Each structure stands twice: as structure tokens, then as C-alpha cells.
MDAnalysis code that builds the backbone (N, CA, C; Angstrom):
import MDAnalysis as mda
import numpy as np

u = mda.Universe.empty(237, n_residues=79, atom_resindex=np.repeat(np.arange(79), 3), trajectory=True)
u.add_TopologyAttr("name", ["N", "CA", "C"] * 79)
u.add_TopologyAttr("resid", np.arange(1, 80))
u.add_TopologyAttr("resname", ["UNK", "UNK", "UNK", "UNK", "UNK", "UNK", "UNK", "UNK", "UNK", "UNK", "UNK", "UNK", "UNK", "UNK", "UNK", "UNK", "UNK", "UNK", "UNK", "UNK", "UNK", "UNK", "UNK", "UNK", "UNK", "UNK", "UNK", "UNK", "UNK", "UNK", "UNK", "UNK", "UNK", "UNK", "UNK", "UNK", "UNK", "UNK", "UNK", "UNK", "UNK", "UNK", "UNK", "UNK", "UNK", "UNK", "UNK", "UNK", "UNK", "UNK", "UNK", "UNK", "UNK", "UNK", "UNK", "UNK", "UNK", "UNK", "UNK", "UNK", "UNK", "UNK", "UNK", "UNK", "UNK", "UNK", "UNK", "UNK", "UNK", "UNK", "UNK", "UNK", "UNK", "UNK", "UNK", "UNK", "UNK", "UNK", "UNK"])
u.atoms.positions = np.array([
    [47.678, 5.233, 35.204],
    [48.719, 5.142, 36.088],
    [50.023, 3.787, 35.320],
    [50.879, 4.215, 35.578],
    [51.904, 3.851, 34.751],
    [52.840, 2.776, 35.866],
    [52.864, 1.195, 35.584],
    [53.525, 0.524, 36.342],
    [55.389, 0.762, 36.001],
    [55.700, 0.859, 37.248],
    [57.327, 0.980, 36.877],
    [57.868, -0.352, 37.104],
    [57.959, -1.336, 35.712],
    [58.507, -2.285, 35.757],
    [59.676, -2.236, 34.990],
    [60.414, -3.393, 34.655],
    [61.321, -3.347, 33.863],
    [61.579, -3.103, 32.656],
    [60.132, -2.941, 32.028],
    [59.903, -2.628, 30.541],
    [59.956, -0.986, 30.265],
    [59.401, -0.464, 31.750],
    [59.354, 0.932, 31.424],
    [60.349, 1.522, 31.085],
    [60.265, 2.557, 30.213],
    [61.852, 3.405, 30.090],
    [62.019, 4.836, 30.697],
    [62.762, 5.270, 30.583],
    [63.006, 6.924, 31.387],
    [62.377, 7.650, 30.676],
    [62.028, 7.733, 29.158],
    [61.221, 8.759, 28.295],
    [59.617, 8.530, 29.050],
    [59.522, 7.481, 28.858],
    [57.988, 7.209, 29.016],
    [57.578, 7.437, 30.651],
    [58.274, 7.471, 31.706],
    [58.257, 7.952, 33.035],
    [58.337, 9.198, 32.855],
    [59.261, 9.905, 32.223],
    [59.111, 11.158, 32.155],
    [57.850, 12.064, 31.439],
    [57.479, 11.496, 30.438],
    [56.259, 11.709, 29.866],
    [54.941, 11.821, 30.670],
    [54.919, 10.620, 31.602],
    [54.321, 10.712, 32.552],
    [54.097, 11.814, 33.551],
    [55.237, 11.973, 34.117],
    [55.741, 12.971, 34.820],
    [55.020, 14.205, 34.394],
    [55.628, 14.389, 33.157],
    [54.579, 15.985, 32.526],
    [52.987, 15.747, 32.504],
    [52.941, 14.694, 32.126],
    [51.264, 14.648, 32.486],
    [50.764, 15.002, 33.734],
    [51.321, 14.427, 34.797],
    [50.913, 14.545, 36.034],
    [51.112, 16.021, 36.786],
    [52.168, 16.694, 36.132],
    [52.312, 18.166, 36.454],
    [51.496, 18.898, 35.850],
    [50.727, 18.487, 34.630],
    [49.801, 19.482, 33.891],
    [48.486, 19.124, 34.637],
    [48.118, 17.897, 34.877],
    [47.066, 17.632, 35.823],
    [46.732, 18.578, 37.113],
    [47.818, 18.481, 37.897],
    [48.190, 18.891, 39.240],
    [48.066, 20.578, 39.106],
    [48.755, 20.938, 38.133],
    [48.560, 22.389, 37.776],
    [47.335, 22.941, 37.511],
    [46.494, 22.192, 36.826],
    [45.063, 22.480, 36.167],
    [44.188, 22.632, 37.429],
    [44.683, 22.167, 38.541],
    [43.793, 22.357, 39.967],
    [42.332, 21.620, 39.687],
    [41.884, 20.698, 38.516],
    [40.514, 20.410, 38.747],
    [40.393, 18.734, 39.276],
    [41.267, 18.453, 40.175],
    [41.390, 17.197, 40.865],
    [40.783, 17.603, 42.415],
    [40.361, 16.153, 42.864],
    [39.848, 16.386, 44.137],
    [41.387, 16.050, 45.012],
    [41.386, 16.164, 45.995],
    [42.409, 16.274, 46.998],
    [42.857, 14.813, 47.059],
    [41.946, 13.663, 47.121],
    [42.143, 12.344, 47.053],
    [42.879, 12.085, 45.547],
    [42.341, 12.452, 44.378],
    [42.968, 12.094, 43.285],
    [44.513, 12.991, 43.306],
    [44.380, 14.221, 43.887],
    [45.773, 14.921, 43.745],
    [46.567, 14.477, 44.613],
    [46.393, 13.333, 45.585],
    [47.171, 12.874, 46.331],
    [47.776, 11.679, 45.846],
    [47.120, 11.088, 45.017],
    [47.266, 9.750, 44.491],
    [47.994, 9.793, 43.464],
    [47.793, 10.743, 42.519],
    [48.785, 11.104, 41.320],
    [49.950, 11.448, 41.719],
    [50.172, 12.442, 42.988],
    [51.193, 12.908, 43.623],
    [52.451, 11.720, 43.941],
    [51.804, 10.836, 44.443],
    [52.220, 9.808, 45.005],
    [52.778, 9.020, 43.777],
    [51.826, 8.655, 42.686],
    [52.935, 8.162, 41.305],
    [54.235, 8.993, 40.888],
    [53.666, 10.488, 40.777],
    [54.701, 11.263, 40.498],
    [56.395, 10.801, 41.360],
    [55.863, 10.917, 42.607],
    [57.303, 10.824, 43.376],
    [57.839, 9.469, 43.082],
    [57.335, 8.294, 42.906],
    [57.675, 7.035, 42.404],
    [58.374, 7.143, 41.195],
    [57.724, 7.975, 40.275],
    [58.374, 7.821, 39.015],
    [59.473, 9.040, 39.101],
    [59.666, 9.696, 39.666],
    [60.894, 10.612, 39.817],
    [62.249, 9.919, 40.419],
    [61.565, 9.012, 41.229],
    [62.529, 8.346, 41.958],
    [63.224, 7.134, 40.936],
    [62.329, 6.452, 39.964],
    [62.634, 5.689, 39.039],
    [63.576, 6.702, 38.229],
    [63.054, 7.504, 37.770],
    [63.996, 8.231, 36.950],
    [65.371, 8.950, 37.328],
    [65.259, 9.320, 38.608],
    [66.567, 9.317, 39.172],
    [67.790, 8.234, 38.892],
    [67.072, 7.004, 39.261],
    [67.798, 5.978, 39.384],
    [68.327, 5.496, 37.790],
    [67.556, 5.769, 37.011],
    [67.893, 5.932, 35.519],
    [69.300, 6.582, 35.255],
    [69.093, 7.761, 35.904],
    [70.043, 8.731, 35.433],
    [71.493, 8.629, 36.533],
    [71.327, 7.810, 37.552],
    [72.420, 7.464, 38.279],
    [73.243, 6.256, 37.485],
    [72.533, 5.614, 37.271],
    [72.881, 4.099, 36.229],
    [73.425, 4.801, 35.009],
    [73.014, 5.583, 34.596],
    [73.448, 6.141, 32.913],
    [75.006, 6.782, 33.416],
    [75.038, 7.455, 34.346],
    [76.007, 8.215, 34.997],
    [77.156, 7.276, 35.368],
    [76.851, 6.190, 35.948],
    [78.031, 5.234, 36.197],
    [78.410, 4.383, 34.980],
    [77.711, 4.347, 34.372],
    [77.888, 3.421, 32.802],
    [78.981, 4.556, 32.144],
    [78.713, 5.800, 32.060],
    [79.505, 6.750, 31.244],
    [80.992, 6.876, 32.010],
    [80.994, 7.029, 33.415],
    [82.137, 6.948, 34.192],
    [82.907, 6.050, 33.975],
    [82.229, 4.578, 33.958],
    [83.060, 3.165, 33.444],
    [83.565, 3.505, 31.987],
    [83.006, 3.885, 30.988],
    [83.526, 3.931, 29.777],
    [84.783, 4.877, 29.433],
    [84.419, 5.982, 30.505],
    [85.821, 6.871, 30.160],
    [86.826, 6.623, 31.613],
    [86.965, 5.515, 32.002],
    [87.920, 5.065, 32.819],
    [89.389, 5.000, 32.233],
    [90.331, 5.089, 32.649],
    [91.512, 4.997, 31.860],
    [92.186, 3.427, 32.124],
    [92.998, 2.955, 31.029],
    [93.736, 1.767, 31.210],
    [94.241, 1.521, 32.580],
    [94.864, 2.458, 33.117],
    [95.720, 1.972, 34.593],
    [94.506, 2.297, 35.610],
    [93.048, 2.415, 35.226],
    [92.077, 2.418, 36.224],
    [91.825, 3.718, 37.034],
    [92.314, 4.708, 36.528],
    [92.160, 6.061, 37.386],
    [90.883, 6.434, 36.391],
    [90.074, 7.251, 36.863],
    [88.614, 7.679, 36.292],
    [89.392, 9.090, 35.560],
    [89.146, 9.426, 34.171],
    [89.234, 10.560, 33.434],
    [87.976, 11.324, 33.519],
    [87.016, 11.959, 34.269],
    [86.190, 12.570, 34.149],
    [85.979, 13.805, 33.052],
    [85.371, 13.731, 31.961],
    [85.228, 14.502, 30.835],
    [84.186, 15.281, 30.921],
    [83.825, 16.408, 30.645],
    [82.430, 16.920, 30.206],
    [82.003, 16.231, 28.963],
    [80.557, 16.085, 29.181],
    [79.677, 15.344, 27.984],
    [79.204, 16.564, 27.210],
    [79.659, 16.304, 25.995],
    [79.089, 17.216, 25.065],
    [77.906, 16.747, 24.330],
    [76.796, 17.619, 24.094],
    [75.600, 16.775, 23.255],
    [75.849, 17.649, 22.049],
    [76.145, 16.860, 20.992],
    [76.078, 17.294, 19.350],
    [74.454, 17.525, 18.775],
    [74.444, 18.377, 18.298],
    [72.910, 18.531, 17.497],
    [72.899, 18.199, 16.297],
])
């Protein structure tokens, strides 16, 4: 189980979510165990959504023009 404290990173939370999905997909857990990790997964999902919202806000603030208008541009990922 992962504690969602200030030290938890988005990447660590996503990794744990992947583990939870694998465990639930395997179908080897009891109903109680499945519900417990499902609940953990929901919490991690909310944590990740919050982190993504925060990142989106930071990006929007960074592309705000000098006169205060928001200039929303597509984000390009360079490989």
C-alpha cells in the first residue's frame, strides 16, 4: 500500500496504479482484498488527477502574455 503524502510522486503513484490493475485483472484476490486495493486505486487516481490539474495550471500560467491574456498553445512533446 502506498501513502499519498507530500513525497509521493506522480510517477510512483502511476506505477502503483499499474500494479493494482494487474492484480485485479489476475482475479486471484478475495473480494475483500479486491475492494481494499480498488479503494487504494481510486485514491491514487484522484491524487494523479490533482497533480495533472496542477501541472496544467502551471503551464497555462507560463504561457500567459504580458498583458494578462492567456495564450493557450498546443503542447508538443519532442522525442
